N, C-alpha and C positions, 0 to 999 in steps of 0.2 A: 639651245632651244630653237625650235622651228621659228623663223623670222615672222611668219604670219601669225602664229600663236602669240608670240611676244607682242606684236603690234596690237592684236586684239585685246590682250590684257592691259596694255598701256592705254588704249583708247577708253576702256571702261574706267580705269583709275583717273585719267585726266578729266573725263566727264564728271566724275564725282567731285573733283576739286573745283571745277567750274561751277557746279551746282551749289556747293557750300559757299563759295565766294559771293555768289549772287545774293545769298541770304545775309551773310555776315558783313560783307563789304569792308574787308580789312584795309587799314591805311598804314603805309610804311612809316616807321619812325626812326629806325637805325639802319646803318648801311648793310646790315645782315638781312634786312627785309627785302623781298622782291616785290615791288609794286604790281598790282594786277592790271593797271592801265596808266596812261600818262599822267593823269591828274590825281590818282589815289595816293598822294604823298602828303607830307607835312613839312612845315618849316624846319622841324627837328631833323627830318631825313635829309633835306637839302643842305642844311648846315653841316651834317655829318659827312656828306659826300663831296661838298664843294669847298668847305672852309677849313678842313682839318689841318691844312698846311699854313694857315694864316692866323696867327694868334689874335684873339679878340673878335674875329669876324663871325657874323651870324647872318642868316637869312631872316629878314623881317616879314616878308610877304611874297606871294607869287600869284600869277593868274595865267590862264590859257586864252590866247586870242583865237584859237580854233585848231582844227586838225582834220584828218580823214583816215579811212580804213581801207586796206587792201590785203596783200599777203601778210602785212603786220599793221598795227594801229599806230598812227603817227600823230603826235600832239605837240604843238608849239607851246613853249613856256616862257614867261617873262618874270625875272627874279629881281627882287629889291633887297639890298643889303643894308646893314647898319654902317656907320661911318668907316669902321675899320675895313669892312668888305669893299666899300666903294673906293677907298683910298688904295687898296691893293689891286684894283682893276679886275676883280673876279667877274666871270662871265655872266651876262645878264640875259642875252637872247639865246635860248636853248631849244632843243628839239629832242623829243623822246620817241623811241620806237619800242613797242611792246607787243607781246603775244597775249592779247586780251581775250579773244573769243576761242571757242573750242576748235574750229577748223584751222585757225592760225597755229595753235599749239600742236595739233596733230600733224599738220603739214611740215612745220619747221622742226618740231621735236623728233619726228620719225626720220627726217632727213639728216639729223644730227648737225644742224646749223644754228642751234639756239645760241651757242657761245661764240659765233663767228665775229660779230662786231665787238663783243667783250674782249676777245683776244686781240683784235686789231687795235681798238682804241686804248686799251689798258697796257698792252705789252709792245706793240709794234709801231703804232703811229708816232710815239715820241722819238723813235730812232730814225725817222726819215723826214726829209724836207721836200714836200710835194704839194700840189694843189689838190687838197682833199679836206673835208671837215676835221676839226679838232674834236677829240672825244674826252669826256669828263668822268664817266662812270659806266660800268656794265656789270650785269649779274644775271644769272639764270638759276632756276630751281629745277632739278632733275625729276622730282616727284610730281609736281603739278605742270611742268613744262611752261611755267611763267618765265618771261625774260624781260629785261629792261636795259636799254642802251640810251645813255644821255650824252648828247653831242651838241656841237655848235650849230645854230640855226643860220646857215650860210645865206639863205635868202635875205635875212635881216642884216647880218654882219658884213657880207661881201656883195650884196646886191645880186646874188646868183639867180639865174633863170635856168630851169631844168629843161633838157633837150628831149623831145619825143624821138622815138626810134626812126620815124619817117622824115624827120627834119633834115634837109640837105646840109651837109657840113662842107666848108671850104677846105682846100688843100692846107692852108695855114692852120686851120682849126684841128684837122686830123694830125698834122705834124706836131702841134702843141701837145695833144693827147699822147702821141707816141713818145715824145720827149719826157713827159711826166712819168710814163710807164718805165722808160729806161732808167729814170732816177730811182724809183723804188726797187726795181729789179737789181740795179747795181749796188744800192746801199745795203741790201739784205742778201746778197749773193752768198750762198752756202753759210748763212749766218746761223749760229746756234739757237737764236730766238725763234726761228720758224719751225723748230722741231715740234712745237705744240699743235701744229696744223696738220690736217689730213691732206692727202694727195687727190688729184682728180679721179684716180681709180677708186680710192676709198669712197669718194662722193658718189660715183656711179654705182658702186655696190650698195651703198646705203639707200639710194633711191630705188634700186632694183629689188630690194627686199620688200618694198611697199607695193610697187606697181610694175607691171610688165612694160618696161620702157621700150624694149625692142618692138613689142607688138603695137604699142601706141605710136611709135615713130613710123611704123609701117602704115598705119591708118593715116597718120599725118601726111605721108608722101602722097597718098591718094587725094586727100583734101586739098593739098597745095599743088596738085599736078599741073595746074595751068601756069604756075610761075616757075616751074622747075625745068631746066633744059631737057629736051626730049631724049638725049643720050643716057640720061640717068633714070628714065622711067622704067619701072619694073625691077629696079635693083635695090630695093629696100633691105633685103637680107645682106647683100654685099656691102651696102652703106653701113649697116650696123656692125658687121665684122670689121670693116675698116675703122670705125669709131673705136672699137676695142683695141685694135692694133695701135692706133694713134695715141691712145692714153698710155699704153705700155711704153711706147717710144718716149713720151713726155717724162716718164719716170727715170729714163736713162740719162737725161740731160742734168747738168748741175742744178740743184734745187735753189729756188729763190721764192720770194713772196709773190703769190698770184692773187689778183683780185678775184678771179674765179668765175665771174659773170660779167665780163667787160664788154657788153654790147652797148650800142649807141644810146639806148634809153637810160643808161646809168650815168650819163655825162651831163655836165652843166657848164655854163659860161658865166664868169663873174662880171660885175659892173666894170671892172678894169679890162675885160676882154680875154682873160685867161680861161683855159679849158681845164676841167677837173673831173675826177671820178668820185661818185658817191655810192652808197649802198654796198658796204663791205661784208654783208651777211654771209656770203659763200666763200670767204677768204680761204686760201689753200696754199700749199707749197708744191712746187714742181718746176718743169722746164719753161723758160721764158717764152717760147714760141706759142704755148697754149694761150696766154693772154694776148700776145701780139696778133695772132691769126684771128682770134675771136673779135678783137676790136676792129681791125682793118676790114675783115670780111663782112662784118655786120654793119659797119658805119658808112661804107662807101657804095655808091651806086656802081654797077659793073663797069661802065665806061670810065668813070673817075678812078676806080681802083686800078684798072689796066694802065691808065696814064701815070698813076702816082706810086704804085706799090714798091717798085724797085728803089726809088729815091727814099720812100718812107723807111724801108728796111735798112738802107745804107745809113740814113740819119740815125735810126734807132741804135744800130751797132756802134756807131761812133760815140753816141751819148752814153750807151751802156758801159763802154770801156772807161769813159771819163768819170762815171759814177762809181766805179769799183768792180764792175762785173768783168768776167773773162769772155769777151766777145768772140764767137766763132768767125771763121772766114765767111765771105759772102755766099759762096756756093753751098756750104754746109747749112748756113742759116736759111737760104732760099728753099732747100729741101725740107727743112723742119717746118717752115711756114706752110708749104704745100700740104704737108702731112697733117698739121694741126687744124686745118679747116673743117675736119670731119665731125669732131665732137660738137662744136656749136651748132652745126646744121642739125644733128640728131636731137640736141636739146630743144630746138625750136620746132622740129617735126613732132616731137613728143608733146610739146605744148599745144599745138593746134590739133593733135590727134587724141586729145584727152577723152576719157570715157565719161559717161553721164554723171558718175559719182565724183569726179575730180573737179576741183575748183577751176574757174576760168582765170588763169594767171595773167593772160594778156588778151586784148582784143584781137580778133582774127586778122584785121587789117594790118596790125603791127607784126603779127607772126608771118603773114604772107610776104610783107616787105622784106623782112630779115631772111626768110627762107629763100626768096628770090636772089638776094645778094650773095648769100653763102653758097647756094647750089650752083650759081653761075661761076663763082670762084673755084669750086670743086671741079666743075667741068673744064674750065679754062686750064687748070693746073694738073689735071689727071691725078687728083689726090689719091684715088683708090690704088692706082698703080704705084704711086709714091710710097704707100705703106705696105705694098706687096700683097694685095688681095685682088 
């Protein structure tokens, strides 16, 4: 079927589900139910998803201290158990992410990322030891594009503070993030569990079926022209061609778990000073350099990146090997890093280049800061030549 016709049909069907839910206001009672928002649950539902492995445990009550809405709706939950649940130490400070409103469902459903955090928390998170939230439940409904991910509220449990993309990070903080990345890459290096995940090329194709990403990235280059090195001006078509080549090259590397959207705004620092990655919605499988280049290129100011990047890469490769991955030699890895800077740039040029009918996924000042960092890295490393365009 024509992708645009398919999307139009799904848009009508999802709108119908949203309209019905507003009237009926269904509440989830068993684990097979997909709640329509963070608080449209019951103690029965929470008992089913949180207590099934603990004989005699039940959820007695819960409440929400607050939340907010963006690309998804986020709701904090506090859960109280009976004595058996308390004695077992079942999680009390939780955080729910849902696709509650129509635009959220259409954006995430059409991009095929509704099950991203479900796959990560239910199947992959238990296999790795990293600084990232724990997950307790995840489920998605393909008909209504409702989704619900229930995870640890790390702001409460770990004293975590979330980092904005424009916050300067120190060398030690970036190195901690890179080490965290090496651990999950190494632990799931060519692991059969990642077969359930899409690749970066799959993700690009899914987004491209909805929106002209190349065209919007071209608009984005014009809107961000003031922060992009002059040698890249007027090269939007070449940048897009390079992006496609980079993703092809990423599929040729040994596959591992990828965060998929590892920009600086997805990071946090715990009360103990450890750096971690949150928001695993876009989780994928592919070559390690996709994640590494995205993180280093987006998180470091150009002068810091120039001073740190070789040492960061050397440290990553050492820790990758320690964690079970097959680390390439430095020169091969350096080339892969140069090549993989192109997709994250295009993703952010697309973000600021949105059309009037697209949601504002990020404030323009955030997009401009990240585009400046990434485009400077592309110019420094001649990434277009590195991918052969």
